[in-house]
C-alpha positions as a Markdown table, in Angstrom:
| # | Residue | x | y | z |
|---|---|---|---|---|
| 1 | Met | 0.1 | 0.0 | 0.1 |
| 2 | Arg | 1.6 | 3.3 | -1.0 |
| 3 | Arg | 1.9 | 5.7 | 1.6 |
| 4 | Leu | 1.0 | 9.4 | 1.2 |
| 5 | Arg | 2.5 | 12.0 | 3.0 |
| 6 | Pro | 1.0 | 15.0 | 4.5 |
| 7 | Thr | 2.1 | 17.5 | 1.8 |
| 8 | Ser | 1.0 | 15.0 | -0.8 |
| 9 | Leu | -2.5 | 15.1 | 1.4 |
| 10 | Val | -2.3 | 19.0 | 0.7 |
| 11 | Val | -1.7 | 18.5 | -2.9 |
| 12 | Ala | -4.1 | 16.3 | -4.0 |
| 13 | Ala | -6.8 | 18.5 | -1.8 |
| 14 | Ala | -5.8 | 21.7 | -3.7 |
| 15 | Ala | -6.1 | 19.6 | -7.1 |
| 16 | Ala | -9.4 | 18.5 | -6.4 |
| 17 | Gly | -10.6 | 22.0 | -5.2 |
| 18 | Ala | -9.1 | 23.3 | -9.0 |
| 19 | Val | -11.1 | 20.5 | -10.8 |
| 20 | Val | -14.5 | 21.8 | -8.5 |
| 21 | Leu | -13.7 | 25.6 | -9.0 |
| 22 | Ala | -13.4 | 24.7 | -12.8 |
| 23 | Ala | -16.4 | 23.0 | -12.9 |
| 24 | Cys | -18.1 | 25.8 | -10.8 |
| 25 | Gly | -17.1 | 28.5 | -13.2 |
| 26 | Thr | -14.9 | 30.2 | -11.2 |
| 27 | Asp | -10.9 | 30.5 | -11.8 |
| 28 | Pro | -8.4 | 27.5 | -10.9 |
| 29 | Ala | -5.5 | 29.7 | -11.1 |
| 30 | Thr | -7.5 | 31.6 | -8.4 |
| 31 | Pro | -5.3 | 31.2 | -4.8 |
| 32 | Val | -7.9 | 28.8 | -2.5 |
| 33 | Ser | -6.8 | 27.7 | 0.9 |
| 34 | Pro | -6.8 | 24.0 | 1.1 |
| 35 | Thr | -7.7 | 24.8 | 5.3 |
| 36 | Leu | -11.3 | 25.3 | 5.7 |
| 37 | Thr | -11.0 | 27.2 | 8.6 |
| 38 | Ala | -8.4 | 29.5 | 10.3 |
| 39 | Ser | -8.4 | 27.6 | 13.7 |
| 40 | Ser | -7.7 | 24.4 | 11.7 |
| 41 | Thr | -4.9 | 22.0 | 13.0 |
| 42 | Pro | -2.6 | 22.0 | 9.8 |
| 43 | Val | -0.7 | 18.8 | 9.2 |
| 44 | Ser | 2.9 | 18.8 | 9.8 |
| 45 | Ser | 4.9 | 16.2 | 10.4 |
| 46 | Ser | 5.2 | 12.3 | 9.5 |
| 47 | Ser | 3.7 | 11.8 | 13.0 |
| 48 | Asp | 0.1 | 13.0 | 11.9 |
| 49 | Met | 0.2 | 9.5 | 9.7 |
| 50 | Ser | -0.7 | 6.4 | 11.4 |
| 51 | Ser | 1.6 | 3.0 | 10.6 |
| 52 | Thr | -1.1 | 1.9 | 8.3 |
| 53 | Gly | -0.8 | 4.9 | 6.0 |
| 54 | Ser | -4.2 | 6.3 | 7.1 |
| 55 | Ser | -4.6 | 9.8 | 8.3 |
| 56 | Ser | -4.9 | 10.3 | 12.4 |
| 57 | Ile | -6.4 | 14.4 | 12.2 |
| 58 | Pro | -8.8 | 14.5 | 14.8 |
| 59 | Asn | -11.7 | 16.7 | 14.0 |
| 60 | Thr | -10.8 | 20.3 | 14.7 |
| 61 | Leu | -14.1 | 21.4 | 16.3 |
| 62 | Pro | -16.6 | 19.5 | 17.9 |
| 63 | Ala | -20.3 | 18.2 | 16.6 |
| 64 | Pro | -22.7 | 19.0 | 16.2 |
| 65 | Tyr | -21.9 | 19.4 | 12.2 |
| 66 | Ile | -25.7 | 19.4 | 11.2 |
| 67 | Ala | -28.1 | 21.8 | 12.2 |
| 68 | Gly | -31.3 | 20.5 | 11.0 |
| 69 | Ala | -32.6 | 18.3 | 7.8 |
| 70 | Asp | -36.1 | 18.8 | 6.1 |
| 71 | Trp | -37.7 | 17.1 | 3.5 |
| 72 | Val | -39.2 | 19.9 | 0.9 |
| 73 | Gln | -40.2 | 20.3 | -2.7 |
| 74 | Thr | -38.0 | 22.0 | -5.4 |
| 75 | Asp | -38.1 | 22.2 | -9.3 |
| 76 | Val | -36.5 | 19.0 | -9.3 |
| 77 | Gly | -39.1 | 17.2 | -6.9 |
| 78 | Ala | -38.8 | 15.8 | -3.2 |
| 79 | Ser | -35.4 | 17.0 | -1.7 |
| 80 | Leu | -33.9 | 16.7 | 1.9 |
| 81 | Gln | -32.4 | 20.5 | 2.6 |
| 82 | Ile | -29.8 | 19.8 | 5.2 |
| 83 | Arg | -28.8 | 23.2 | 7.1 |
| 84 | Pro | -24.6 | 22.4 | 8.5 |
| 85 | Thr | -23.8 | 24.4 | 11.3 |
| 86 | Ala | -21.2 | 26.8 | 11.9 |
| 87 | Asn | -18.6 | 23.8 | 13.0 |
| 88 | Gly | -19.4 | 22.0 | 10.2 |
| 89 | Arg | -18.9 | 24.1 | 7.4 |
| 90 | Arg | -15.5 | 25.1 | 9.4 |
| 91 | Val | -14.6 | 21.2 | 10.5 |
| 92 | Val | -11.0 | 19.5 | 9.4 |
| 93 | Gly | -10.4 | 16.4 | 10.3 |
| 94 | Val | -10.7 | 12.3 | 8.7 |
| 95 | Thr | -14.3 | 11.1 | 10.8 |
| 96 | Ala | -16.2 | 14.6 | 10.3 |
| 97 | Gly | -17.5 | 14.0 | 7.2 |
| 98 | Glu | -19.5 | 10.3 | 8.5 |
| 99 | Glu | -20.6 | 11.5 | 11.9 |
| 100 | Ala | -21.9 | 14.4 | 10.0 |
| 101 | Trp | -24.0 | 11.9 | 8.1 |
| 102 | Arg | -25.0 | 10.2 | 10.9 |
| 103 | Glu | -26.5 | 13.1 | 12.3 |
| 104 | Val | -27.9 | 13.6 | 9.0 |
| 105 | Leu | -29.8 | 10.2 | 8.9 |
| 106 | Ala | -31.1 | 10.6 | 12.9 |
| 107 | Ile | -33.2 | 13.8 | 11.9 |
| 108 | Ala | -33.8 | 12.0 | 8.3 |
| 109 | Pro | -33.6 | 8.4 | 8.5 |
| 110 | Asp | -35.7 | 8.2 | 5.3 |
| 111 | Gly | -32.7 | 9.9 | 3.5 |
| 112 | Asp | -30.2 | 6.7 | 3.0 |
| 113 | Thr | -31.0 | 5.7 | -0.6 |
| 114 | Pro | -29.1 | 5.0 | -3.4 |
| 115 | Gly | -27.2 | 8.2 | -4.5 |
| 116 | Met | -27.7 | 10.4 | -1.8 |
| 117 | Lys | -24.3 | 9.5 | 0.5 |
| 118 | Ala | -22.8 | 10.5 | -2.8 |
| 119 | Gln | -24.1 | 13.5 | -2.8 |
| 120 | Phe | -23.6 | 14.6 | 0.9 |
| 121 | Asp | -20.1 | 13.2 | 0.3 |
| 122 | Cys | -19.7 | 16.0 | -2.6 |
| 123 | His | -21.4 | 18.9 | -0.7 |
| 124 | Trp | -19.4 | 18.2 | 2.3 |
| 125 | Thr | -16.0 | 18.0 | 0.3 |
| 126 | Phe | -16.7 | 20.4 | -2.2 |
| 127 | Ala | -19.8 | 23.2 | -1.4 |
| 128 | Arg | -17.9 | 23.8 | 1.9 |
| 129 | Ile | -15.1 | 25.2 | -0.5 |
| 130 | Val | -16.6 | 27.0 | -3.0 |
| 131 | Gln | -20.0 | 27.9 | -1.2 |
| 132 | Pro | -19.1 | 27.6 | 2.5 |
| 133 | Glu | -21.8 | 30.4 | 3.5 |
| 134 | Lys | -24.8 | 28.3 | 1.0 |
| 135 | Pro | -27.4 | 28.2 | 3.2 |
| 136 | Ser | -28.4 | 24.4 | 2.6 |
| 137 | Trp | -27.4 | 21.8 | 0.5 |
| 138 | Asn | -30.0 | 20.0 | -1.1 |
| 139 | Leu | -30.0 | 16.0 | -2.0 |
| 140 | Glu | -32.4 | 14.5 | -4.3 |
| 141 | Pro | -33.3 | 11.0 | -4.2 |
| 142 | Ser | -34.6 | 11.1 | -8.0 |
| 143 | Arg | -31.2 | 11.6 | -8.6 |
| 144 | Pro | -28.8 | 9.1 | -10.8 |
| 145 | Val | -26.0 | 7.3 | -9.0 |
| 146 | Val | -23.0 | 8.3 | -10.7 |
| 147 | Ser | -19.4 | 7.7 | -11.0 |
| 148 | Glu | -17.1 | 10.7 | -8.2 |
| 149 | Ala | -15.6 | 12.3 | -11.3 |
| 150 | Glu | -20.1 | 13.1 | -13.0 |
| 151 | Met | -20.3 | 13.6 | -9.2 |
| 152 | Ile | -17.9 | 16.1 | -9.2 |
| 153 | Ser | -18.6 | 17.3 | -12.7 |
| 154 | Ser | -22.2 | 18.4 | -12.4 |
| 155 | Arg | -21.4 | 20.2 | -9.0 |
| 156 | Cys | -22.8 | 17.2 | -6.8 |
| 157 | Asn | -26.3 | 17.2 | -9.3 |
| 158 | Pro | -26.0 | 15.3 | -11.6 |
| 159 | Gly | -28.9 | 14.6 | -13.9 |
| 160 | Ala | -30.4 | 17.8 | -13.5 |
| 161 | Lys | -29.6 | 21.3 | -12.8 |
| 162 | Glu | -29.2 | 22.4 | -9.1 |
| 163 | Glu | -32.7 | 23.5 | -7.7 |
| 164 | Ala | -33.4 | 26.8 | -7.1 |
| 165 | Asn | -33.5 | 26.8 | -3.4 |
């Protein structure tokens, strides 16, 4: 198994961010910080990596990460409208995204349908960078299950344009 150095993780995150920025119509040459918050703990040495090569960076901010989730009707049909907390918008850490998804399912267990987790992961990874103050992330069960590349190129909204809400 190939072990990534912390600097490799930052470069990979920056490259992924450039792809998303380009997909969003933002100039990828414009500098974007790979960190989501000034209070986050930077990865500074190989001691931050476990012996298996997976990151052991603790979450920089405490849960809850999700303020609420409600089913609403939009132009594209039923949509689970997820509202992240301030900490959910800024937290950095290995387990934060999974913890946030569990919070969503605790509020709306019927949101656990094919493709919804992938839409959430896309929003969690990229919407927090591209539109950190977006009031909600809308996930639609009617959207197709697609590859990660297609999810990113569709700005987390595969199969139809982004809803108006």
